[in-house]
C-alpha positions in Angstrom: 75.8 118.2 125.9 74.5 114.7 126.1 76.9 111.8 126.7 77.4 109.2 123.9 77.6 105.7 125.2 80.4 103.8 123.5 81.4 100.1 123.4 84.4 98.6 121.7 84.6 95.3 119.8 88.2 94.1 119.6 89.0 95.7 122.9 91.9 93.4 123.7 93.8 94.1 120.5 96.4 96.8 120.2 94.1 99.3 118.5 91.0 98.3 120.4 92.7 98.8 123.8 93.9 102.3 122.7 90.4 103.2 121.6 89.1 102.1 125.0 91.5 104.4 126.8 90.7 107.3 124.4 86.9 106.9 125.0 87.4 106.7 128.8 89.4 110.0 128.7 86.8 111.9 126.6 84.5 114.0 128.8 81.5 113.7 126.3 81.8 109.9 125.9 80.9 107.1 128.3 82.7 103.7 127.9 80.1 101.0 128.5 81.8 97.8 127.5 84.7 96.0 125.7 84.1 92.8 123.7 86.5 90.5 122.0 86.7 87.0 120.4 84.3 84.6 122.1 82.4 87.2 124.1 78.6 87.4 124.0 77.7 90.8 122.5 74.4 90.8 124.3 72.9 94.3 124.2 76.4 95.8 123.7 76.2 97.4 127.1 73.4 99.8 125.9 75.9 101.5 123.6 74.8 104.3 121.2 77.9 103.7 119.1 80.2 100.7 118.8 83.8 101.1 117.6 84.8 97.9 115.7 88.5 96.9 115.4 88.6 93.2 114.9 89.9 91.1 111.9 88.6 91.1 108.3 87.0 87.6 108.7 84.9 88.7 111.7 84.1 92.3 110.9 81.0 91.9 108.8 79.3 89.7 111.4 80.2 92.1 114.2 78.9 95.1 112.3 75.7 93.3 111.3 75.1 92.3 114.9 75.3 96.0 115.9 73.1 97.2 113.1 70.4 94.7 114.0 70.3 96.2 117.5 69.9 99.7 116.1 73.5 100.7 117.1 75.7 103.0 115.1 79.1 101.6 114.2 82.5 103.1 113.5 84.6 100.5 111.7 88.4 100.5 111.6 88.8 96.9 110.4 90.1 96.6 106.8 89.1 94.1 104.1 85.7 95.7 103.2 85.2 94.8 99.5 82.2 95.7 97.4 80.4 92.4 98.2 80.6 93.0 101.9 79.4 96.6 101.5 76.4 95.4 99.4 75.5 92.9 102.1 75.8 95.6 104.8 73.6 98.0 102.9 71.0 95.3 102.7 71.2 94.7 106.4 70.8 98.4 107.1 67.7 98.5 104.9 66.0 96.1 107.3 67.6 97.5 110.5 65.5 99.0 113.3 66.1 102.7 114.1 68.8 103.8 116.5 68.1 104.5 120.2 67.3 108.1 119.2 64.9 107.0 116.6 67.1 108.1 113.7 68.4 105.7 111.0 71.5 103.8 111.8 74.8 105.0 110.5 78.0 103.0 109.8 81.4 104.6 109.1 84.0 102.4 107.5 87.4 104.2 107.6 90.6 102.7 106.1 92.5 105.1 108.2 91.7 107.5 111.1 94.9 109.5 111.3 94.1 113.0 110.1 97.4 113.3 108.4 96.7 110.1 106.4 93.4 111.4 105.3 95.0 114.6 104.1 97.7 112.5 102.4 95.0 110.6 100.4 93.2 113.9 99.5 96.5 115.5 98.4 97.4 112.4 96.3 94.0 112.4 94.5 94.4 116.1 93.8 98.0 115.6 92.4 97.3 112.4 90.5 95.9 114.1 87.4 99.0 116.2 86.9 101.6 113.4 86.8 102.2 110.6 84.3 103.5 108.1 86.9 102.2 107.2 90.3 103.0 104.3 92.7 102.1 103.6 96.3 104.4 102.1 99.0 102.8 101.2 102.3 104.9 100.0 105.3 103.6 98.3 108.4 104.6 96.1 111.3 104.8 92.3 110.5 101.8 91.5 112.6 99.4 93.0 110.1 97.4 90.3 108.5 96.2 91.9 105.2 98.1 93.3 102.2 97.9 95.8 100.7 96.7 97.9 103.6 93.2 99.4 103.6 94.7 102.9 103.4 96.8 101.9 100.3 93.8 100.4 98.6 91.7 103.4 99.3 94.4 105.7 98.1 94.8 103.8 94.9 91.0 103.9 94.3 91.0 107.7 94.8 94.0 108.2 92.6 92.8 105.9 89.9 89.3 107.5 89.8 90.9 111.0 89.7 93.1 110.0 86.8 90.2 108.4 84.9 88.1 111.5 85.4 90.9 113.7 84.0 91.5 111.4 81.1 95.0 110.4 82.2 96.2 107.2 80.6 97.7 104.1 82.4 100.9 104.6 84.3 103.9 103.9 82.1 105.6 100.5 82.7 107.7 98.6 80.2 107.9 95.5 82.5 107.1 92.3 80.6 108.7 89.7 82.9 108.0 89.6 86.6 107.5 86.0 87.8 107.9 86.8 91.5 105.7 89.9 91.6 108.4 92.4 92.2 106.3 95.2 90.7 103.6 94.8 93.4 99.9 94.6 93.1 97.7 96.7 90.8 94.7 98.4 92.5 92.6 100.5 90.2 95.5 100.4 87.8 98.0 101.8 90.4 101.0 99.8 91.4 101.0 99.2 95.2 103.9 97.7 97.2 103.6 96.3 100.7 106.5 96.3 103.2 106.4 94.5 106.6 109.2 95.3 109.0 109.5 94.9 112.8 109.6 98.3 114.4 107.2 100.1 112.0 103.7 101.1 112.9 101.9 102.5 109.8 103.5 104.5 107.0 102.7 105.3 103.4 104.2 107.3 100.6 102.7 108.1 97.2 105.4 108.8 94.6 104.3 110.8 91.5 106.5 111.6 88.5 106.8 113.5 85.3 109.9 113.9 83.0 112.4 115.9 85.1 110.5 115.9 88.4 109.0 113.8 91.2 106.6 114.5 94.0 106.5 112.3 97.1 103.6 112.6 99.6 104.4 110.6 102.8 102.6 110.1 106.1 104.0 108.3 109.2 102.0 107.1 112.2 104.6 106.7 114.9 102.1 105.7 117.6 98.5 104.3 117.6 97.5 107.4 119.5 97.7 109.2 116.1 94.4 107.4 115.1 92.4 108.5 118.1 91.4 112.0 117.0 89.8 110.5 113.9 88.2 107.7 115.8 86.5 110.1 118.3 85.5 112.4 115.4 83.8 109.3 113.9 82.1 108.4 117.1 80.7 111.9 117.5 79.6 112.2 113.9 78.3 108.8 112.9 74.7 109.5 114.1 74.5 112.4 111.7 75.4 110.3 108.7 72.8 107.5 108.2 73.6 104.6 105.9 77.1 103.5 105.0 79.9 106.0 104.6 83.3 104.9 103.4 86.1 107.2 104.5 86.4 109.7 107.3 87.0 112.5 104.8 83.3 112.8 104.3 82.9 113.8 107.9 85.7 116.4 107.6 84.6 118.3 104.5 87.3 116.9 102.3 85.0 115.1 99.9 
């Protein structure tokens, strides 16, 4: 088995540092460099794959720099809207091939925890059977974006599933909410963000019909919970050219 050379952008952050340790511990991966704010990316240490965990404002530029060097990228930074995805796809169209000669692949994953990916899949499956659905995501107070990428992705999957099944809008008689207590609407789904010291990353999807509710909840209690998914992305990204949004596509859940 050939060794995959891996660099990490955002290596001094909490997630990035955890990724560095995971890569260093994997027998089929070789850690070739860590980069953070202000560092010259250079040739990215000769990496075959870069794992990018920075901040939303810097992520597109970081990923573009990798693509222009023919390096595959696994992206954990959130905040990727459709405009950024369009620009990235344009950059990929002009990118050189990867070191192996194959087209460059970029995986953008709102969440790498396998349980979270299953939670999103279960929620999308259940959404067409319930009249009501709302999402509550809970994170530590150092998180800079709201709603979380996982919550937004879940809402998109749930909203699309309901539309495909012909399910109408979620019922809500609220007419006055000057302070936004009912949360944000993503793809028609109410999403609520909680930021509390002591939390890591948690989400529940609450579905309801007359006389019953179903709650699907996932809890990441340690950042190590994301590493199996990150490493699966590193190992699989070269086999998926172009832009892929969601690790579920690598796991046969699409």
